C-alpha positions as CSV (number, residue, x, y, z in Angstrom):
1,M,0.0,0.0,0.0
2,K,1.4,3.4,-1.0
3,L,0.0,6.4,0.8
4,I,0.3,9.9,-0.6
5,G,-0.3,13.1,1.4
6,I,-3.2,15.3,0.3
7,G,-2.6,18.0,2.8
8,F,-2.9,18.7,6.5
9,G,-1.6,15.2,7.4
10,N,-4.3,13.5,5.4
11,M,-3.4,10.6,3.2
12,V,-5.0,8.3,0.6
13,N,-4.0,5.0,-0.8
14,A,-2.4,5.8,-4.2
15,E,-3.3,2.3,-5.5
16,R,-7.0,3.0,-5.1
17,I,-7.2,6.4,-6.9
18,I,-9.1,6.3,-10.2
19,A,-8.7,10.0,-11.1
20,V,-7.7,13.4,-9.8
21,V,-9.7,16.2,-11.4
22,S,-10.4,19.9,-11.1
23,P,-13.6,20.8,-9.2
24,D,-14.6,23.7,-11.4
25,S,-16.8,22.0,-14.0
26,N,-20.6,21.6,-13.5
27,P,-20.4,17.8,-13.8
28,M,-17.9,17.7,-11.0
29,K,-20.0,20.1,-8.8
30,R,-22.9,17.7,-9.3
31,L,-20.8,14.7,-8.5
32,I,-19.6,16.4,-5.3
33,A,-23.2,17.2,-4.3
34,T,-24.3,13.6,-5.0
35,G,-21.4,12.3,-2.9
36,K,-22.4,14.6,0.0
37,E,-26.0,13.4,-0.2
38,N,-24.9,9.7,-0.2
39,G,-22.3,10.1,2.6
40,M,-19.4,9.3,0.3
41,L,-17.7,12.7,0.4
42,I,-14.5,13.2,2.4
43,D,-13.6,16.8,2.8
44,A,-9.8,17.1,3.6
45,T,-9.6,20.8,2.8
46,Q,-9.8,22.1,6.4
47,G,-12.0,24.9,5.2
48,R,-9.7,26.0,2.4
49,K,-10.7,26.3,-1.3
50,T,-11.0,22.9,-3.0
51,K,-8.5,22.7,-5.8
52,S,-8.8,19.0,-6.6
53,V,-11.2,16.1,-6.4
54,I,-9.9,12.6,-6.0
55,L,-12.1,9.8,-7.1
56,M,-11.5,6.5,-5.4
57,D,-12.4,3.0,-6.5
58,S,-14.6,2.6,-3.4
59,D,-16.9,5.4,-4.8
60,H,-15.6,7.8,-2.2
61,I,-14.9,11.4,-3.4
62,V,-12.1,13.1,-1.6
63,L,-11.7,16.9,-1.7
64,S,-8.2,18.4,-1.3
65,Y,-6.8,21.9,-1.3
66,L,-3.7,20.7,-3.2
67,S,-3.7,21.3,-6.9
68,V,-4.2,18.5,-9.4
69,E,-0.6,18.9,-10.6
70,N,0.7,18.7,-7.0
71,I,-1.1,15.5,-6.3
72,D,-0.1,14.1,-9.7
73,S,3.6,14.7,-8.9
74,K,3.2,13.0,-5.5
75,I,1.7,9.9,-7.3
76,D,4.6,9.9,-9.8
77,E,7.1,10.0,-6.9
78,E,5.6,6.9,-5.4
79,A,5.6,5.0,-8.7
């Protein structure tokens, strides 16, 4: 299991990540709202602006204040 930091001491299993995307599009905003309704949303932003959305294979949606590029570089470091 490879854990990557997504900010504020929070970590996710890199092997279970499906995608890391920007939260700015309307489809992503709808997906975040649906995840919140279904109890599958994990907000790891500590009140900061959401800069990336991490989609997990367990159908969980993780919000992070780190940029998509930053998380991508952390995943590449682990590989």
